C-alpha positions as CSV (number, residue, x, y, z in Angstrom):
1,M,3.1,-17.2,32.7
2,P,3.6,-16.3,28.5
3,T,2.4,-19.1,26.1
4,D,4.9,-21.4,24.9
5,M,4.6,-20.6,21.0
6,Q,7.1,-23.1,19.8
7,V,5.4,-25.9,17.9
8,T,7.3,-29.3,16.8
9,I,6.0,-30.4,12.7
10,A,7.8,-33.6,11.4
11,G,10.4,-33.9,14.7
12,V,11.4,-30.2,13.2
13,P,11.2,-27.9,16.2
14,F,9.5,-24.3,15.4
15,D,9.9,-21.4,17.7
16,S,6.6,-20.1,16.2
17,P,3.7,-21.9,14.5
18,V,4.0,-18.5,11.8
19,I,6.0,-19.7,9.0
20,A,6.5,-17.4,5.7
21,A,4.8,-19.1,2.6
22,S,6.8,-20.3,-0.8
23,G,6.3,-17.8,-3.4
24,T,6.1,-14.6,-2.0
25,F,9.0,-14.1,0.2
26,G,11.8,-15.2,-2.1
27,F,14.7,-17.1,-0.7
28,G,14.1,-15.4,2.7
29,F,17.3,-12.5,2.5
30,E,15.3,-9.8,0.7
31,Y,13.0,-9.6,3.8
32,L,16.0,-9.0,6.3
33,P,15.6,-4.9,6.1
34,Y,11.7,-5.6,7.3
35,V,11.3,-9.1,9.0
36,D,13.0,-10.1,12.5
37,M,13.8,-13.8,11.1
38,H,14.0,-15.2,14.8
39,R,10.5,-13.8,15.8
40,I,8.9,-16.2,13.1
41,G,8.9,-20.0,12.5
42,G,10.7,-20.0,9.4
43,V,10.8,-19.4,5.9
44,A,9.4,-21.4,2.6
45,L,11.5,-20.6,0.0
46,K,10.5,-19.9,-3.7
47,A,9.8,-22.8,-5.8
48,L,13.0,-24.3,-7.1
49,T,13.3,-26.8,-10.5
50,P,15.6,-28.6,-11.7
51,L,16.7,-25.6,-14.3
52,P,16.0,-22.1,-14.3
53,R,12.7,-20.8,-15.7
54,E,11.6,-17.6,-16.6
55,G,8.1,-18.3,-15.9
56,N,4.6,-17.3,-17.5
57,P,4.6,-14.1,-19.7
58,V,3.2,-10.9,-18.8
59,P,0.9,-9.5,-17.5
60,R,1.1,-12.2,-14.8
61,I,-0.7,-10.7,-11.7
62,C,-3.8,-8.4,-11.0
63,E,-5.7,-7.4,-8.1
64,T,-9.2,-9.0,-7.6
65,P,-11.9,-8.1,-5.2
66,A,-10.3,-9.2,-1.7
67,G,-7.4,-11.2,-3.3
68,V,-4.6,-11.6,-5.6
69,L,-4.6,-13.7,-9.3
70,N,-1.1,-14.6,-9.9
71,S,0.1,-17.0,-13.1
72,I,4.2,-16.5,-12.0
73,G,4.7,-20.1,-13.4
74,L,7.3,-20.6,-11.3
75,Q,10.0,-18.0,-12.2
76,N,13.3,-18.8,-10.4
77,P,17.1,-19.6,-11.1
78,G,17.3,-23.2,-11.1
79,A,18.4,-25.7,-8.1
80,E,21.7,-25.8,-8.9
81,S,22.6,-21.9,-9.3
82,F,20.9,-21.5,-6.0
83,C,23.0,-24.0,-4.0
84,M,25.8,-22.9,-5.5
85,E,25.1,-18.3,-4.6
86,R,22.2,-18.4,-1.9
87,G,22.0,-22.2,-0.4
88,P,25.3,-22.0,1.7
89,R,24.5,-18.7,3.7
90,L,20.4,-20.5,4.5
91,A,21.6,-20.6,7.8
92,E,22.0,-16.5,8.1
93,L,18.5,-16.7,8.3
94,G,18.1,-17.5,11.6
95,C,15.0,-19.4,11.2
96,R,13.3,-22.7,10.0
97,V,14.1,-23.5,6.4
98,I,11.8,-25.4,4.1
99,A,12.4,-25.7,0.5
100,N,9.7,-25.7,-2.0
101,V,10.6,-28.3,-4.8
102,A,8.5,-28.4,-8.3
103,G,9.4,-29.8,-11.9
104,S,7.3,-31.1,-14.8
105,N,7.9,-34.4,-13.8
106,Q,9.0,-36.7,-10.9
107,D,12.5,-37.0,-12.1
108,D,12.4,-33.0,-11.8
109,Y,11.4,-33.4,-8.2
110,L,14.1,-35.6,-7.3
111,R,16.4,-34.2,-8.8
112,V,16.2,-31.0,-6.9
113,I,15.9,-33.0,-3.9
114,E,19.4,-34.2,-5.1
115,L,20.8,-31.0,-5.5
116,L,19.6,-29.8,-2.6
117,E,20.9,-32.2,0.4
118,D,24.1,-30.8,0.7
119,I,22.7,-27.5,2.1
120,P,21.4,-26.3,5.4
121,I,17.8,-27.0,5.0
122,D,15.3,-28.4,7.3
123,M,12.3,-30.1,5.4
124,Y,11.3,-30.5,1.7
125,E,8.0,-29.2,0.1
126,L,6.7,-31.2,-2.6
127,N,4.7,-28.4,-4.8
128,V,2.4,-31.1,-6.5
129,S,-0.5,-28.1,-6.5
130,C,1.1,-25.1,-8.7
131,P,-2.6,-24.5,-10.8
132,N,-0.7,-22.0,-12.9
133,V,2.0,-24.0,-14.9
134,R,1.0,-26.1,-17.5
135,S,3.2,-28.6,-17.3
136,G,3.0,-32.5,-16.6
137,G,4.3,-32.3,-12.9
138,M,1.4,-30.1,-11.5
139,S,-1.2,-32.9,-12.5
140,F,0.2,-34.8,-9.9
141,G,-1.6,-33.0,-7.2
142,R,-5.3,-34.2,-8.6
143,D,-4.1,-38.0,-8.8
144,P,-3.7,-39.3,-5.3
145,E,-1.5,-42.5,-6.9
146,A,0.5,-39.9,-8.4
147,V,0.4,-38.1,-5.2
148,R,1.5,-41.7,-3.0
149,A,4.3,-42.5,-6.3
150,L,5.7,-38.7,-6.4
151,T,6.6,-38.9,-2.3
152,A,7.5,-42.4,-2.1
153,N,10.5,-42.0,-4.7
154,A,11.5,-39.0,-2.8
155,A,11.4,-40.3,0.5
156,T,13.9,-43.1,-0.6
157,I,16.8,-40.2,-1.5
158,T,16.9,-38.4,1.8
159,E,16.0,-38.3,5.4
160,R,14.7,-34.9,5.7
161,P,11.1,-34.6,6.2
162,L,8.8,-34.2,3.4
163,M,5.6,-31.8,3.1
164,V,3.4,-32.3,0.4
165,K,1.7,-28.9,-0.2
166,L,-1.9,-29.8,-1.6
167,T,-4.0,-28.6,-4.3
168,P,-8.0,-27.2,-3.6
169,N,-8.5,-27.9,-7.1
170,T,-9.8,-31.1,-6.5
171,D,-13.1,-33.0,-5.7
172,D,-11.7,-34.9,-2.6
173,I,-8.5,-33.1,-1.0
174,T,-8.6,-36.1,1.9
175,A,-7.5,-38.9,-1.0
176,Q,-4.7,-36.8,-1.7
177,A,-3.7,-36.4,2.0
178,Q,-4.1,-40.0,2.8
179,A,-1.9,-40.7,-0.5
180,A,0.6,-38.3,0.7
181,K,0.9,-40.5,3.8
182,E,0.9,-43.6,1.9
183,G,4.0,-42.3,0.4
184,G,5.7,-41.1,3.3
185,A,5.0,-37.6,4.2
186,K,5.8,-36.6,7.6
187,A,3.3,-33.5,7.1
188,L,1.0,-31.9,5.0
189,S,0.6,-28.1,4.0
190,L,-2.6,-26.8,2.7
191,I,-4.2,-25.0,0.6
192,N,-2.7,-23.5,-2.5
193,T,-4.2,-21.3,-4.7
194,L,-7.8,-21.9,-6.3
195,L,-7.7,-21.8,-10.1
196,G,-9.4,-18.8,-11.5
197,M,-9.6,-15.8,-13.8
198,A,-10.3,-12.5,-14.4
199,V,-11.6,-10.2,-17.3
200,D,-11.4,-6.9,-18.5
201,A,-15.1,-5.6,-19.6
202,D,-14.1,-2.9,-21.8
203,T,-11.4,-4.9,-24.0
204,H,-13.1,-8.2,-23.9
205,R,-9.3,-9.1,-22.9
206,P,-8.3,-11.1,-20.2
207,M,-5.9,-9.4,-17.4
208,L,-3.4,-12.6,-17.6
209,A,-1.5,-13.3,-20.4
210,N,-1.8,-16.8,-19.2
211,I,-5.8,-16.8,-19.0
212,T,-6.0,-18.1,-15.9
213,G,-4.0,-18.0,-12.2
214,G,-3.8,-18.7,-9.2
215,L,-6.3,-16.7,-6.7
216,S,-4.8,-16.2,-2.9
217,G,-5.5,-14.0,-0.5
218,P,-8.7,-13.0,2.0
219,A,-11.2,-14.5,-0.7
220,V,-10.1,-17.9,-0.8
221,K,-10.0,-17.6,3.7
222,P,-13.1,-19.6,4.4
223,V,-12.5,-22.4,1.7
224,A,-9.0,-23.2,3.2
225,L,-10.3,-23.6,6.7
226,R,-13.2,-25.9,5.5
227,M,-10.2,-28.1,3.5
228,V,-8.0,-28.1,6.3
229,H,-10.5,-28.9,8.6
230,E,-11.8,-32.0,6.6
231,V,-8.3,-33.3,6.5
232,Y,-8.3,-33.1,10.4
233,K,-11.5,-35.0,11.1
234,A,-10.5,-37.2,8.7
235,G,-7.9,-38.6,10.8
236,I,-4.7,-38.7,8.3
237,G,-2.6,-38.2,11.7
238,L,-0.1,-36.2,9.9
239,P,0.7,-32.6,11.5
240,I,-0.9,-30.1,8.7
241,I,0.3,-26.3,8.0
242,G,-2.4,-24.2,7.3
243,M,-2.6,-21.6,4.7
244,G,-5.1,-19.1,2.7
245,G,-5.6,-15.8,3.5
246,I,-4.1,-15.4,7.2
247,L,-4.1,-11.7,7.0
248,T,-3.8,-11.2,11.3
249,G,-3.1,-13.3,14.6
250,R,-6.9,-14.2,15.0
251,D,-6.8,-15.6,11.7
252,A,-3.9,-18.1,12.3
253,A,-5.7,-18.9,15.3
254,E,-9.0,-19.7,13.3
255,F,-6.9,-22.0,11.3
256,M,-5.1,-24.0,13.9
257,I,-8.8,-24.3,15.7
258,C,-9.9,-25.7,12.3
259,G,-6.8,-28.5,12.9
260,A,-3.9,-26.7,11.7
261,D,-0.6,-27.5,13.7
262,A,1.0,-24.2,12.3
263,V,0.2,-22.0,9.6
264,M,1.7,-20.3,6.4
265,A,1.1,-16.4,5.6
266,G,1.9,-15.4,2.1
267,T,-0.2,-12.7,-0.2
268,A,-0.2,-11.0,3.1
269,T,3.4,-10.3,2.6
270,L,2.5,-8.1,-0.6
271,R,1.0,-5.2,0.8
272,D,3.0,-5.7,4.3
273,P,6.7,-6.9,4.2
274,S,6.6,-7.3,7.8
275,A,3.3,-9.2,8.2
276,V,4.7,-12.3,8.8
277,E,6.2,-11.2,11.8
278,R,3.2,-9.2,13.1
279,I,0.6,-11.9,12.8
280,A,3.2,-14.0,14.8
281,R,3.2,-11.3,17.7
282,E,-0.8,-10.9,17.3
283,L,-1.0,-15.0,17.5
284,E,1.0,-15.0,21.0
285,E,-1.2,-11.7,22.2
286,F,-4.2,-13.7,21.4
287,A,-3.3,-16.9,22.8
288,N,-1.7,-14.9,26.3
289,E,-5.4,-13.3,26.3
290,Q,-6.7,-17.2,26.4
291,G,-4.5,-18.1,28.8
292,L,-2.7,-21.1,26.9
293,S,0.2,-22.5,28.7
294,S,0.6,-23.8,24.6
295,V,-0.4,-22.2,21.4
296,S,-0.9,-25.8,20.4
297,E,-4.0,-26.3,22.8
298,L,-5.5,-24.5,19.5
299,T,-5.2,-27.1,17.4
300,G,-8.5,-28.8,16.7
301,S,-10.2,-27.2,19.3
302,L,-13.3,-26.1,17.3
303,K,-16.6,-27.0,19.0
304,A,-19.1,-29.0,17.4
305,E,-22.2,-26.5,17.8
306,A,-22.6,-23.4,16.0
307,Q,-22.0,-19.7,17.5
308,D,-25.8,-18.1,18.3
309,A,-27.1,-15.6,15.8
310,Y,-27.3,-12.3,16.8
């Protein structure tokens, strides 16, 4: 019997545990020629701020060994413009929609949520962890008390589930996770990109105009797996959406084995626009091969003993 691929995150059912991550998938419409949205779990929209942002100066993206370094700077049209021009059409995507909320201060986050309340989305992802924006808002992710306060205040203005996107650029990611829960978060997503930089040895110049940026792709996967496992083992008790270097269905399975209830794929879509659908299909094939009745059986199934060397 085929594996049941449906998962439920914060009370919201997803037809697949594979979701397109925020930042590399635009607002979903851009990928309609390449992805059958009914075959994936959902889409996390490009981050929205109250006012339009042009983002950081160029160059702001470069390849690195086994990854990509970006310093986009949350370029977006602004929440108000988005709501007027694209918000009413979100139901056309045919999958769950997660709005990624960002800002320079707490009021910005709350304003974005207020603007988005009248459009068809399923939950909010509070982006407190972008490493390449020089503003006060992005420091929230390193301060558990700030995470708790922001989440608590956001919970007072919406009945939609709140998910908090955690930063890996911290000493203890479990402290952030616990603070998010205490503030009223109903789910966690992790990890965002790792802060890094790249240099051109010939010119002695940084590859990015902003000097530093966020590292994503396969290079970060071991770190992401470790942090997902840490949060799961800490017993926070919230659903976890894991991400960081997922290129295949087996990668997605590894995150679920470490404790994730669902996964997001981002950088993979830069190389293969249809990657999210392919990963979802490969994960389903893996689950069927494993003889699972539900894909959720993978979650937290990591065995304590290490594999024998060979």
